N, C-alpha and C positions, 0 to 999 in steps of 0.2 A: 414580497420582500419587506414592504413597509409594514404589513400586518405582523410579520415575524418580529420586526424591530420594536413595534408597539407592545407586543406580548412580552418580549424580553425586558423592556423598560418597566412594565407593570409588575412583573415578578421581582426584578431587582429592587424597585422602589418599595414594594411590600416587605421584602427581606430586610432592607435597611431600616425601614420604619419599625419593624418588630424588634430589630436588634437595638434600637434606641430606647426600648422600654423594658421594664422589669416588673414581674408580678411577685409581690410579697404577700404571703398568706400564712396563716397559722391559728393556733389556739392558745389563749392565755388561761393558765391554771393557777391554783393556790398550791401550797406546800403538800396538800393531800391529793393533788392531781384532779381536783374538782374545777370545772370551767368557771371563769369569773365573767359575768355579764357587764356590759357597758363600760369597758376599759377604754381609756384614751390611747390611741396608737397614731403616732404621726411624726413627720420629719421635724426635727428641732428647729424653731425659728423660721419655718417655712409654711406657706399656706396649703399644705398637703397633709391630710390626715383622715382618720375614721374612728369609729367606735365599735367594739365587739358586740355581737348579737347575744341572744339569751343563752347560746351554747359556747360563749367565749371565743367565737370564730371572728376573724377579721381578714379582709382582702384589700390590697392597695395596688394599683397599677401606676407605676411612677416612671418618669423619664430618667434615662441613665445619667443625665446631668446631675442628678442627686446622689450618684454612687458613692461619693466621698463624704456624704452627710451622715447624720446620726438619727436613728429611729428611737424615739422616746416612748416608753410605755408607763402609764401611770393610772392609779385608781385609789379612791379614798379607802383608807384602811390597810394599804399595802405600800411597801418601798417601791419607789420608781425604778426603772431599769433603762439603760441606754445601750444600744447596740449599733455597731458599724454596719451600714447598709451593704457595703461591699463584701461583708462576711456572710450575708444571708443568701441562701441558695435561691436562684430564680425558679419560680413556679413550683417549689417544693414546700410542703406544709411544715412549719416549725412549731414545736411545742415549747412555750416560754413560760416559766414558772416565776411567780412573784412571792416575796416573803411578806408575812403579816407585819404591820406596823401601825402603832397608835400615836397620833400627834398629840403631845402634851401641851395643853393650853393653860394659861394663867386662870386660876379660880377667880370667878366673880360672884360675890354675894349680893343678892338683892333682897331687901326687906319688903315683905308683901304689903305692909300697911301704907296707906296714903299714896299709892301709885296712881299716877295720871296717865291717860291714854293720849297718844299723839299720832299724827299721820303726816308724812312727807312724801313729796313726789309731784308728778304731773298727771292730771286727769284728762287733759285735752286729747281728743282722738281724731277730730275732723281736720285732716291735713292731707295734701296730695303727696307729701314727702313719705318716704318709707325706707327702711333698712332690712335687707334680705338675710334670711337663713339660707333658703333654697333659691338658686339662680336657674331660670329655665334653660339657659344655654349650657349649664354645667350641672346637670341633674344629679343630685345625691352625691356630689363629689366633696362635700365639706361637712360631713357629720362631725360634731364636736365643736362647731363654730358657736360663739357666744356673743350676746348683746346685753350690755348692762349700763348702770349709772351709779354715780356716787350719792350716798345718803349721809348728810352731815348730822350726826347724832350728838356730838360733843363729848367732852372727857370729864365733865364735872360729876355727872351721875351715870351709874350703870344702866344699860337698857336691856329689856327683855322683849324680843321680837315676837309679835303675835300673828301678823298676817302680811302676806305679800300678794299684790295683784299686778297683772300685766295684761296688755291689750293685744290681741291678735288681729291684725288688719286684713291680711290675705292668707288663704289656706284652701288649696284644692286637693289635699291629700285625704284619703279615707281614714287614715289614722296617723298620728305623730306622737312622739314622746319627748318630753322636755325634762331636763334636770336643772333644779334651782341651786345656784352656788352663792355662798356668802364669803366674801374675802376681806382679809386685813389689807391695808394699803401701805405699800413701801415704795418710795421714790415716785409717788403719784400714780402707781400702777397696781393692779390686783396682785396680791401675794398669796399667803397661805389661806386655806379655807378655815372658817371658824365653825362650820357645821360638821358634826362627827358622823352623820349618816347621810346617805343619798336621799334627796327629795325628788321623787319622780312623779311627773304630772302628765297624764295623757290628754289628748284632744282627738275626739272621734268625729266622723262624718262631715269633714270639711268645715268644722266649727270656727267661727270668728266672733270676736268680742272679748269681754273681760274674762280672765281666768283668775280665780281666787285660790290661794294656797294657805291653808290653816297651819300655822307654825307652832301651835301650842305644845304638841307632843315632842317636838324636837329640842325644846328648852335651849334656844340659842341666845346667849348673852354676850354683850360687848360693852366697852366703855371707851369707845373711839368711833371716829367716822369709818364707814365701811362701803364697799362696792357689792352690789347684788346684780347677778347676771343670770340670764336665761340661756341654757345650752340645749342645742338641738342634738338628740342622740339617736333617734330612730324614726323611720317613715315607711309608709306602705309603698309598694312598687308604683302605684298609680298616683301621679301628682308631680308638680314641678314648681309651685309657687308657695312661698311661706315667708311672711314679712311682718314687722311691727311698724307702727306709725312713728315717725320722727319729727320732732318740733324744732323748727329753725326760724328765728333765734329762740333760745330759751335761757334767759339771762340767769346767772348764778347756778347753772346746771353743768354737769360734766358727763359726757357720754363715752362709753368704752365699746370697742368692737374687736373681735378676734376671729379672723377668717381661717379656720382650721384648728384642729384640736391642740396642737403645740405650736401654733404660729405666735408671732409677737403681738402684744396688745397694742391697739392704736387708741389714743386719747384725743377727744374733741371737746373744746370749751364752748359754752353757750349753746349746746345741743342736748336734747333729751328725748328719750322714748317715753310712752305712756306707761308709767309704773308708780305704784303707791306702796309704801311700807308703813305698817302700823306697829307701834311699839309702846311699851310702858316704862315709865321712869318714876 
């Protein structure tokens, strides 16, 4: 009798657990029904999200406590879309189309003569402290998370961005892919992107160390302080550790972290990751 009761309990417990979760999956396409890769898909203002693969496909397993929340879908070059989770079918693949959209930025003119080169950021990497993209206990559950810092470039002269470097402290993935994002600042938080194209940076064979990104071809210009962030958008199946060093304290520095593709940004003063931005003025 006890064995029967145990079996009944396990079956009921499994059924209840499954009923408390919902699988959301689909394909993100453009207006011509072509799949869009590396689209951010996540619950608005919550630390739950992912990024589409090369075929535009995404999958999210979420708790039903998020049933009344909003799923936001966004990608550079397209209009964002928001959907009510309760209207999305459980475990049925949805085809979601995005409209093309070009963000109009203020034109910035830089005279090429007499430009000087400057670098800002933090080079120190020897520290026990670290900030995670991948968390071993929650493997691959937060694609789209971002780590960044503020760069004070000033408003007197326009800046032409030339190179960005960041230091990878831990990495046991066979391959990972990052996206580098450059943001305007509003209310002391990242706002609109000022780069018009995706900047994708791979790291292979469990690479750790400095990663340099040549920005010459992207022609990114600004005449204000900005935030530069590294976004984790893809990883191999094998691996569960991915982190950057974090310097505490780091006076006059401002650190930003977003756990999940459409989660809220967190701001931390007197903290910095090892990042260097080179620019001309």
